[in-house]
C-alpha positions as CSV (number, residue, x, y, z in Angstrom):
1,X,116.4,69.1,138.5
2,X,116.4,72.2,140.6
3,X,113.6,73.5,142.8
4,X,112.3,77.1,142.8
5,X,113.5,77.4,146.4
6,X,117.0,76.2,145.4
7,X,117.1,79.0,142.8
8,X,115.6,81.8,144.8
9,X,115.8,81.4,148.6
10,X,118.1,78.6,149.7
11,X,121.9,79.0,150.3
12,X,123.1,75.9,148.4
13,X,126.7,75.4,147.5
14,X,128.7,72.4,146.3
15,X,132.4,72.6,146.6
16,X,134.9,69.9,145.7
17,X,138.3,70.5,147.3
18,X,141.1,68.0,146.8
19,X,143.9,69.8,148.6
20,X,143.8,68.8,152.3
21,X,145.0,72.1,153.7
22,X,142.4,74.1,151.7
23,X,139.7,71.6,152.7
24,X,140.6,72.0,156.4
25,X,140.5,75.8,156.2
26,X,137.1,75.7,154.5
27,X,135.8,73.2,157.1
28,X,137.0,75.3,160.0
29,X,135.2,78.4,158.6
30,X,132.0,76.4,157.9
31,X,132.0,75.0,161.4
32,X,132.5,78.5,162.8
33,X,129.5,79.8,160.8
34,X,127.4,76.7,161.6
35,X,127.9,77.1,165.3
36,X,127.4,80.9,165.4
37,X,124.1,81.2,167.2
38,X,124.5,84.9,167.8
39,X,124.5,86.1,164.2
40,X,122.4,83.3,162.6
41,X,118.9,82.2,163.6
42,X,118.1,78.5,163.9
43,X,115.4,77.4,161.6
44,X,112.2,75.7,162.8
45,X,111.9,72.2,161.2
46,X,108.4,71.5,160.0
47,X,106.6,69.6,157.4
48,X,105.3,71.6,154.5
49,X,101.5,71.4,154.0
């Protein structure tokens, strides 16, 4: 089942990579984006009411 947020606002991606070199390249890019605090804002964690 998929939520409305998953369909409209969240950036959700599932990727299955079996080739080690391609997986490493993808991981390196993901880590670069994940750790980029200049171009991406951190989200505030809070419990929905």
